[in-house]
N, C-alpha and C positions, 0 to 999 in steps of 0.2 A: 575399637573401632576403626578403620583406616577411612581417609578419606572420600574414597569410589565410595565406600558401602552407607557413607554419609550422606552422599548424592540423595538429592529426593527425587532422581529420578529411578532410584536403584529399588522400581515394587515391581512387583510381580503381577498386581491388581492393573493391568494396562486401560481397561476404559476407564475404569475410576481415577487412574492416573492421569488421561488427555482429558479427561473435565475436569478436575480439579486447575488443568491448566487453560482450558480455552474458556471457562465458567468467566472466570475474571478478562483473562483478553479478549472476546464479548463484551462484557460492560465497559471495557480499560477505551475500547478501539471502538465504540457507539459510540462514546461520549468523546472521545479523539478527536474523531467526523466531523462532530460538532464546529469545530475550529471553521471550518469550511463552509458550512451548512447554515451554521446561526450570523457568518457576515449577511451570505445570499437571504436570507429572510429580511432580515436589519433594512439591506440596502433595495431587495424587492420591494420594500412598503413602503420607506421613505427616502428612498431616492430614485428608483423607476426602472425599466426594462430596460435601460441603457446601462443605467450601473452594473445587473447582472450581466449583462455585453461584457463591458471592463470585466471582469471577473471572470468569464467565459476565456476570455483573451489571454489571461495573465497566466491562465491558472496549467497550462505547459510548461512554462518559465519555474511555476513551483514545482511541479512535476520531479524537476530537474536536483532538485536539493531534495525531496523524497526520494528520487533512483539512488542518492550516494547514500544516504542515511541506511537504504536497504540494503546496496550494496555489501557495506561492511558490515550491517546491522546482521543480517539471514548471512554471507558472508561467513563472519566473522562466528555466529550460532552455529552453523553445521560443523564448523571446524574445534570450537570448545564443546559442542555439547558431544563428539567423537572420543576426543581426549577428556573427557569425565568419563570418559565409559570404558576408555581403554588404561582407565587409570595414571595420566601424563596432566597432572593436577598443574606445574609447573610452567609447561612449555599451551597450556588453556591459558594461563594468566600474561603470557609473552602473547597470545593470540591476541585478549582482550586490550592489551594496552597498544600492540600494533595498530586494531581497528579503533582505536579515538584517537590516536596521533592522524592516521591519515584521516577523518571524519571533517576532523576540526581544521585540517589545511586544504583540504578540498573546497571546504563548503565557502571559506574565505576567498578563495579564488573565482567562485563563485560567485559572488557577490560585487566583489570588483567589477568585473568582468561584466555583470547588467546593468549596474550603475555606470559604466562608463558612457556608455550609448542607449539611454534606454529606448527614447522614439526610436531606433532601427530596427531593436530587438521586437518592437510591439506592433510595428507595422511589418513586420514579417512571419509576424503570428495573426494578420490576416485584420488589424484592429481598420477601422475606418474613420474618416476625419469627423464622424460623429463619436467613436467608441472612445477615443484615441486618448481625450482629458482626461477620460473616467479611470482605465486601463491604466495612464502613465500617475496619477495620484496613487493610487494602490500599490501598482509594482516598486514605485520609490521607497515605501518603507519598509513591504513586506523584507526587499532583499536585506534591508539593514537588519532582518532576524533571520537571516538563514542557518549562521551556525548554530542558533540555538536549536531551531525547530531542527538539521540535520541530527546533531549529536543526540537531542528529546527520544529523534523516531530510529536512530540506531541502538540508544540503549534499552530501547522495550526489550527489543530483539536476545543484546546480548545480555541482559537481567535472566531473561526466559530461560535463554541456556543452562542456565544450573540448576532448572526447575522451579523458579520461581517468579508465578504469574501475579502473584499481591501485590509487588512495589510496583509493577509496571502500570498496571490499574492506578492507581494509587495518584503515579503523579499524573496521567494521564487528566484522570476525574479535576483533579487542582486545577490545570490550565484550563479545561474544557472552560469549567463553573466560572473562573479568571474573564474569562473572555466573554461569557455571554454577559458579565457583568459589566464590563468598561465596555464591551460593545453598547449596552443600553443607555450607560452617561453618556460615550463619546458621541452617538449618532442623535438622543430624542433630546436629552435638555440642553447641552454643547453644540448640537447642528453641526457636527463635525464633517458628515456625510461619509464618502467612501473612504478619505482619511484617516476617520474615525474609525471604522472597522477595519483597517489595517492596521491604524496604530495598538486596537484593542489586542488584534493576536498575535502582535510580538512581545509586546507587553507580559501578556499572559503564559510566553512559551518560558519567559523565565522563571516562574515555578517549579516546571517540573524538569528541568534542564538541572536547577539548584537540586531538587530534592534528590537526581539521581545519584546526582556527584556525592554528595551528603552520602548515600546509600551505600556506593563502594568505599568510601574512606572512614564510614563509620564504626568497621571490625565487624559488619553482619552480613554481608554478603561470602556465600561461599567462595567465591573469585576475590583474588585482593588485586588492587594497580600498584604496581612499584614502576618509579621512576625507569631504571632500565630498561625495562619493556616497554616505555612508550617510545624508542629508538627502532625505529624499522629494523626488521629483519627478512630479508629476500625470502628463505625458506618460506617464513610463517605467511605475508602478504603475498606469496605467491598459492598458496592455500585457500586463503582468503580469498581472493580476487579469483579463482576456478571456478570458483563454485558463485562467490557473489554479484562474478559480473554479468550472470546471468539474470537477476534481480533487476543491477541496472540496466541493461540492455532490453529488459521490460516498459522499465519505466520511459527509456531515450525514447522508445518505440510508442508507445501510449503518448506521450508526450509528442513526438513526431505526426500521430497520426491525428490528435487533437487540432495541432494547427492547423493542417490538411481539411480538416472537418471546417474548423471557423472560415479559414478561404472560401472554398469551396459552395459553404451556406451562404456566404455574404454575396456569390455572385446568382446560387436559384433561389434563396428566400429572405434574402436582407438580412439588416441589422437585429427584427425580431424573430426570425430563425437563429440566429447566434444566441440572442437572449433564451430561447426555447431551447437552445442545446449546456447553455450555462446551468439550468433546471433541472433538465435531466441527469448532468452529471453529478450531480448531487445528490441525485434521487439515488445515483447508480451507485456511488461510494456505502450506500445503506446495503444495498440488492447485494452487494459482491459479499459486505461482508463476513455470512457465513459462510462460505466457504477459504475463504482468507483466515477467518478464525480459526475454525477446524483446521486449517493446514499447520496454523501457528502452534496450536497444542500438539500435532502430531511431529512436528520438526523434533524438538528434543526430546521425545520418546524415540522417537523413530531413530536419529543420532546415537543415542544412548547405545539400545539396543543393538544396533550393526556395528558399533564401535566395542559392545561387548560379545558380542557374538551370541546373543540372543536372537536367533533370524525366527523362533515361532512368537514372540512376540511383536518381533517387528510388522510380521506378516498380519497378524492378529489386529493390529494398532491401523494399519491401513485400510484394513475392510471395515472397523469401526469409524474411521475418516472419511470413507464414502462413502455408505450409508447415511452417515448424517449429515455433510454436506450435502448430496442432493435431495435429501428432506427438506432441508432446509431451503435450497433453492427454488425449491418447488413452491414451496408458501409462497417465499417472496414473491414466486411468477405470476400466483392466483393472485395477488391483492395487487398488484401492477399492470396487469395486464387488464382486468376487468374493473380495477377500479380506479384510475388514477389522479382519475381531477382532485379528488379532496386532495389528496399530497402535496400535487402541484399549487394547490390554493392555501397551502400556508406560507409558499417563496415569494403569491405576488396577488392583487386583484385585479390586474389587469385582463379582462375579459377575452383580448384578444390572444395575449399570449398565453393565458390560460386554453385556449382553447387547440391553440398550433404546438404544445406543450404533448397535451393527454390524444393529438395523434399520432404526435413521437414517440411518446411511450410504449401506443400499441404496437410500433413497429420493431421501437429498437429494442424492447425486453419477451419478444418471440421467442428466444428461446434461451430466456435466463435460467430454468431449468440443469441444463445441461455445464453450467459456468461452477459449480460445486465440484462438480467430478473433474472436472480443467486444473481447478486453481490446487490442488489436495496433490494430485497427478503430479506436477510443476514441482511441488515442494517437497513428493516423495524423492525426487533427482539431486534434489538442493543435499536432503539430508543424509543421502547416503556417499554420496561425493560423485556424484557422476555428472563429471559440468557439462560434457557433450549435448545431452538429452535433456538437462536443465537449461542448454542456452535455446534449445532449439525450441522446447515448449513454452519458452520466455518470450521469444518474439518473434512467434508463430502469429498468434492473433492479430496484433495489431499491426505489423510490418508484411509479414506473408502475406495474411489475406486480408484488411482493411482497408489499409491503403491502396491499391489497386482497385478493389471495389470501389471508394470514397469517389476516382476518380474516371470511375468506366459506369455504374448503374445511373448518376445521374443523368447522363448524355441521353438515356432511353425514360427515366421515370423521373425525370425532374429531381425536386428536392426530397420525393420521396424515396428515391436512391440512396440519398447516404443514410436514412431511417432504418432500410433493409439491409445496409450492409453490414450493419451489426451482427444479427441473429446470422443473418450466413457466415460470416466469419466465427462466431459463436458455433457453429454445426463442423465446420472445419475442424475445426484446433481441436473437438473433439473427437473426432477420427486421427487425429495424427496423435495425441497423447493417447490412448489407446491403442494403436499399434507401435508404439514409445514402450507403452505399462508392462505389455504383453513380455518380451524376453527378460525383462527384469524382475518381474513374479517368480516366470522359473526359477531364476535365477538363486533368489532367496532362497523358493522350496528347495530346491536344489539343495544348496548348502546347509538347510535346514536338517533334511535327510540325513548328509554326512557327518554333520554335528550327532545325530543320534547314535549312528551307527559306530561311531567312533566313544 
């Protein structure tokens, strides 16, 4: 049996394969999301609303490091899974090595840039004089762990691209459990406040990073890391960036929109509104998870079958992903729209903040049921190597729709304009995604018919 046939992705049972990849990814991402959420819970109860506001201000900078991880993780994963599908394993290993080098170098540059003038960046992101000390304490420590965080995030996608979802799940669980334990130690008995939360997050990221590195060098991985593959190769980098830049653009656009949201909220709602957005942002991570994880389960399956020219399986995988992601997001919508207050109370016991965040949630999550379709649709373009469509769907929601609405609606609706900008953007992005997907689905169906006739 050759290596191509040995790949876990070469499986006729598409639904079962997607479930095998998505279920561990869901559990692992659920735990990984706790990195940010656990910090917010501890800070909300032991520091207060201004501490949560500080996290909200720093979040866009954290998003940039996430964007780097996703750019080379998702871009590399798309290239790798298609190369495995076409049988070109040596080139897939070169793509793996090039992605790792790029992640380490660029995340180190981001760390240096952020630490060089933290106050400037934080004020630019909307920190008021009251919020600034909390945001600075958190950001300074978080930036030190940027390389670890980015490498761990990218490794999740790179390992999944070879059909292994178990190892990323284990790594993420290790890091999140360590984060919870360290948060409890640093914040409660040691009374380190927001600095303790940041330190716990950085130290916890050592575990998954070390675990993923060990996996690649243990001989258990399908793809191997070779030193010569760490040297950047133009053709490989071009292929990775052609797809991965869409993930980075989405994250940068989301980061920019978060900055603008914070700045507008300070003007129309004050520091408490920024705190409410900080809580909602953490809840949003869980709300978006079904669509995101279903897309991650789809990506290696679709990429492999597209590369192997098994178009019937590719179409079947897409259909299953749309049904699953939409159904799961509909459940999330029902919970967060009709009963947001119990979830918000997990983060804070401040009654005024609870009331404001509950009010905001009922507006922000109005179109949450559309997000599963949107996220899967965007990942379809990444999986089959459609760079232009992937880029457009990546930036449309935060950049084309959300940012203009954030600046426009509050003039007429006050702070409610900020909250309502989110569901309107979701609806417009859904329409755009459908328009772009129709020709892609027709292309796959046509290719499938041609393959049958041959």
